[in-house]
C-alpha positions in Angstrom: 17.1 8.8 27.3 20.8 10.0 27.2 20.7 11.4 23.6 20.7 15.1 24.2 17.2 17.0 22.9 15.4 13.8 24.2 16.0 13.0 27.1 12.9 10.8 29.9 11.0 13.7 28.8 11.1 12.6 25.1 10.9 9.1 26.3 7.6 9.7 28.5 6.3 11.7 25.1 6.8 8.7 22.8 5.0 6.3 25.8 2.0 8.5 26.0 1.7 8.6 21.7 0.4 6.7 19.2 0.8 6.1 15.6 -1.2 3.9 12.5 0.2 2.3 10.4 -1.7 1.8 7.3 -0.2 -1.6 5.9 2.0 -4.0 6.7 4.5 -4.5 4.1 7.5 -3.2 2.7 7.2 0.2 4.4 5.6 -1.0 7.1 7.7 -4.2 8.1 10.9 -1.9 9.0 8.7 0.8 10.8 7.0 -1.0 12.7 9.6 -2.8 15.1 11.5 0.4 15.0 8.6 2.0 16.6 8.0 -0.4 18.9 11.4 -0.3 19.9 11.4 3.3 20.6 8.5 2.6 22.6 5.6 4.3 21.0 3.0 3.6 23.8 0.1 2.7 21.3 0.7 1.0 17.3 -2.0 0.6 15.5 -1.2 -1.2 12.1 -4.0 -2.2 9.5 -4.0 -4.9 6.2 -6.4 -7.3 5.3 -3.8 -9.5 3.4 -1.7 -12.7 4.1 1.8 -13.1 4.0 2.9 -14.7 0.3 6.5 -15.7 -0.8 7.2 -13.0 -2.7 6.6 -10.4 0.0 9.9 -12.0 2.5 12.2 -10.3 0.6 11.2 -6.8 1.6 8.7 -7.9 4.4 11.2 -8.6 6.6 8.8 -8.6 9.9 7.7 -12.4 8.4 9.4 -15.5 8.3 8.8 -19.1 5.6 6.1 -20.3 8.9 4.2 -17.3 8.2 2.7 -18.0 4.8 -0.7 -17.7 4.4 -1.1 -16.3 8.2 -3.1 -12.9 8.5 -0.3 -10.1 8.3 -1.2 -8.1 11.2 -1.5 -10.8 13.7 2.2 -11.8 12.1 3.4 -8.3 13.2 1.6 -7.6 16.3 3.0 -11.3 18.1 6.6 -9.9 16.6 6.0 -6.6 17.6 4.6 -7.7 21.5 7.7 -10.0 21.9 9.8 -7.2 21.0 8.1 -4.7 23.7 5.7 -6.3 25.7 5.5 -2.8 27.1 3.4 -0.7 24.7 0.1 -1.4 23.2 -0.2 -3.0 19.5 -3.5 -3.2 18.2 -4.1 -5.3 15.0 -6.9 -4.1 12.6 -7.1 -7.0 9.5 -9.6 -5.3 7.3 -8.8 -2.6 4.7 -8.8 0.5 5.2 -11.6 2.3 3.2 -13.7 5.5 4.0 -16.4 3.3 5.9 -14.0 3.1 8.4 -11.0 5.5 8.0 -12.1 8.5 9.2 -13.4 6.3 13.0 -10.0 4.7 12.9 -7.6 8.0 11.9 -9.2 9.9 14.6 -7.8 7.5 17.4 -3.9 8.0 17.0 -1.4 10.9 16.9 0.6 10.2 14.1 -0.6 8.4 11.0 2.4 6.3 8.8 1.4 5.5 5.0 2.5 1.9 4.0 0.3 1.7 1.0 0.6 0.4 -2.4 -2.4 1.5 -4.1 -2.9 4.8 -5.0 -6.9 4.9 -4.0 -5.5 3.8 -1.0 -2.9 6.9 -0.7 -5.3 9.2 -1.6 -7.8 8.4 1.1 -5.6 8.7 4.0 -4.1 12.0 2.7 -8.4 13.1 1.8 -8.8 11.7 5.5 -5.5 12.6 7.7 -6.8 16.7 6.4 -9.8 16.0 7.5 -9.2 14.9 10.6 -6.3 17.6 10.9 -4.1 14.4 11.3 0.2 14.3 10.9 0.4 12.3 7.7 3.6 10.4 7.0 4.7 9.3 3.5 6.6 7.0 2.2 6.8 4.8 -1.6 8.8 2.9 -3.0 9.7 2.1 -7.2 12.2 -0.6 -8.3 15.2 1.8 -7.1 14.1 4.8 -5.5 11.6 5.8 -2.7 10.6 8.9 -1.0 9.9 10.5 1.6 7.8 13.4 3.1 5.7 14.3 6.1 2.3 16.5 5.4 -0.5 18.2 7.4 2.2 20.0 9.8 2.5 23.6 9.3 6.4 25.0 8.8 7.8 27.9 10.3 5.7 30.0 8.1 2.0 28.3 9.2 1.8 26.9 5.7 1.2 23.3 5.3 1.1 20.6 2.7 -1.2 17.9 1.8 0.1 14.9 -1.1 -2.6 16.3 -3.3 0.0 19.8 -3.4 2.6 16.9 -5.0 0.4 15.2 -6.9 -3.0 16.4 -7.4 -5.0 14.3 -8.9 -4.2 10.4 -9.2 -1.9 9.0 -12.3 -3.9 7.2 -15.6 -4.4 3.2 -14.9 -1.4 1.8 -15.3 1.0 4.3 -15.7 2.8 3.7 -12.5 3.9 -0.1 -11.0 3.5 -1.1 -7.4 5.8 -3.3 -6.0 4.3 -6.2 -7.5 3.7 -5.4 -11.1 7.2 -3.9 -11.4 9.4 -4.9 -8.4 11.6 -3.5 -5.7 15.3 -4.2 -4.3 14.2 -5.7 -1.1 16.8 -2.7 0.8 14.7 0.0 -0.3 11.6 -0.4 1.9 14.0 -1.1 4.6 15.4 2.0 4.1 12.1 4.6 3.3 10.4 3.0 6.4 13.0 3.5 8.4 13.1 6.9 7.4 9.7 7.3 8.1 9.5 5.9 11.5 12.3 8.6 12.2 9.8 11.2 11.1 7.1 9.7 13.4 10.0 9.4 16.6 10.0 13.7 15.4 7.2 14.5 15.3 6.2 12.7 19.0 9.1 14.1 20.9 9.3 17.9 18.9 13.1 16.7 18.5 15.1 17.9 14.8 12.7 19.3 11.6 10.5 17.4 10.4 10.2 16.6 6.5 7.2 19.1 6.8 6.6 20.8 3.1 9.6 19.0 1.7 10.2 15.7 -0.2 13.2 13.9 0.1 14.0 11.5 -2.6 16.4 8.8 -2.3 18.6 6.5 -5.6 19.8 3.6 -4.5 21.7 2.8 -7.5 23.9 6.1 -7.0 23.4 6.1 -3.6 21.9 9.9 -4.0 19.5 11.9 -2.2 17.6 15.5 -2.6 15.2 17.3 -1.1 12.3 19.1 -2.9 10.6 22.1 -1.6 6.6 21.5 -1.5 4.4 25.0 -1.5 0.3 24.9 -0.8 -1.4 25.0 -4.0 -5.0 26.7 -3.8 -5.6 25.5 -7.3 -5.3 21.8 -5.8 -7.8 22.3 -2.4 -10.7 21.8 -5.2 -9.7 18.6 -4.9 -10.2 17.9 -1.8 -13.0 16.3 0.4 -14.9 19.6 2.3 -16.8 17.4 4.7 -17.1 14.0 5.9 -20.3 13.9 3.6 -18.0 14.8 1.0 -15.4 12.2 2.0 -18.3 9.2 1.9 -19.3 10.3 -1.5 -16.0 9.7 -3.4 -15.3 6.6 -5.3 -11.4 6.4 -4.7 -10.9 3.4 -6.5 -12.9 4.9 -9.6 -10.8 8.2 -9.1 -8.2 6.1 -9.2 -8.8 3.8 -12.6 -9.9 1.3 -11.0 -13.3 1.3 -11.8 -14.3 -1.3 -13.9 -17.0 -3.0 -15.4 -15.0 -7.0 -15.5 -16.7 -9.5 -13.3 -14.2 -10.4 -10.4 -14.7 -14.4 -9.3 -13.7 -16.0 -6.6 -11.2 -18.9 -6.3 -14.7 -21.1 -6.0 -16.0 -19.5 -9.4 -13.3 -20.3 -10.6 -13.0 -23.8 -9.9 -16.4 -24.4 -11.5 -15.7 -22.5 -15.2 -13.0 -25.0 -15.7 -14.5 -27.9 -15.4 -17.9 -26.2 -17.1 -15.1 -26.4 -20.0 -14.3 -23.8 -22.8 -12.9 -21.3 -20.1 -8.9 -20.3 -20.9 -7.0 -19.2 -17.3 -4.0 -17.0 -18.1 -1.6 -15.8 -16.3 -0.4 -12.4 -16.5 2.6 -12.4 -14.2 6.5 -12.0 -15.4 7.6 -15.5 -16.4 9.8 -15.5 -13.7 7.2 -14.9 -10.8 6.4 -17.7 -8.6 4.8 -20.3 -7.7 3.9 -21.7 -11.4 0.9 -23.4 -12.0 0.9 -25.3 -15.1 -2.3 -25.6 -15.7 -2.8 -21.8 -16.5 -1.6 -20.3 -20.0 1.5 -17.5 -19.2 1.4 -14.5 -20.8 2.4 -11.6 -19.0 1.1 -8.4 -19.2 3.5 -6.5 -20.9 2.9 -9.3 -23.8 -0.5 -8.5 -23.6 -0.4 -5.1 -24.0 1.9 -5.4 -27.3 -0.8 -8.1 -28.7 -3.4 -10.3 -27.3 -3.8 -13.4 -28.8 -6.9 -14.8 -30.9 -8.1 -17.3 -28.2 -10.6 -19.6 -29.4 -12.3 -20.5 -25.8 -15.3 -18.8 -24.9 -14.7 -17.3 -21.5 -11.7 -16.0 -20.8 -10.1 -15.6 -17.1 -7.2 -14.1 -16.0 -5.0 -14.1 -12.8 -2.0 -12.7 -11.4 -0.6 -12.3 -8.3 -3.0 -10.3 -6.3 -5.8 -9.6 -8.8 -4.6 -6.1 -9.8 -2.7 -6.9 -13.3 -5.4 -9.5 -13.9 -8.1 -6.3 -13.9 -6.1 -4.7 -16.5 -5.3 -7.5 -18.6 -9.0 -8.4 -18.4 -9.9 -4.7 -19.6 -7.5 -5.5 -22.5 -9.0 -8.5 -23.5 -12.0 -7.3 -23.7 -11.4 -4.3 -26.0 -9.9 -6.8 -28.2 -12.5 -9.4 -28.2 -15.4 -6.0 -28.2 -17.9 -8.1 -26.3 -17.9 -11.4 -27.9 -16.3 -13.7 -24.9 -17.1 -13.6 -21.0 -14.1 -12.3 -19.3 -13.4 -12.4 -15.7 -10.4 -11.1 -13.5 -9.6 -13.9 -10.7 -10.1 -11.2 -7.0 -7.1 -11.9 -4.5 -5.4 -13.2 -7.5 -2.3 -16.5 -6.5 -3.0 -15.9 -2.9 -6.4 -16.4 -3.4 -6.0 -19.8 -4.8 -3.9 -20.6 -1.5 -6.0 -20.0 0.4 -8.5 -22.3 -0.7 -6.8 -24.9 -1.2 -5.1 -25.1 -5.0 
């Protein structure tokens, strides 16, 4: 309240403002407590995931005691303890086209803390349709990005995520944190920068990163900013109505459409009991927890060569169920349909929930 340009009026704007944080992961975890501490009056957080051991190096809102618990409920408890005078609204569900427009309409600013392209494009398109400012962030290994979309600059121009990346990358071309790794402090830096942009948007102080992309490299401690301009040809990729939005298949457009059958933890157990099923863990060799009854063949090795397995059914597993789908596609192509190839939905996390 003593800050020049902010003061009591700025604090009141924060109190009256609202933000929806999509994803309580590496980006959401650092952004959320700073938004709560700043006094943003209403904070929504949506995520359908549970806390895993491999999350903790970057998702510092959680502890070992939270393993297996729903992220949004743990986050809400921490935020309410930090600032009991704000409203925290947890949504333990996945943001999809069925609920995105209604949910996004309830908040002033949207913070993108997602880790997959299907949700990222969906959030962008929904924000364009609803006219909501979108604070974008992304991290990979040692580099992160921040931008503000759907906010006009001094010339009246407003960009969106598709002006930067009109169409999704090819399947498997860009790895998420679980597959490619990330140094834990990087999401903390980027998530905090996202929280900063939200505060600037709600209070009107400073100049937001609208129509600009800030890139930060952790290894050399350098950052630089690129200008983004609206491109007419990218507008053809945006849904122009609610009906068009609801008809989009973002998973398929982002390479997640597949003919591979996804099975539950219970179905995996049934297959093992029936025999002639090989379970292959496609995580990297250093990833934990290790399940000694599964054969470990990293996805990177499968891309080089698929072993000539003899079993009639091949079940692929990974940490979250994303890499196993990619691996299953490779295995299915290799055996040309001569074997049943399945993927464990939800990955190791699903096994842990089922009591394995």
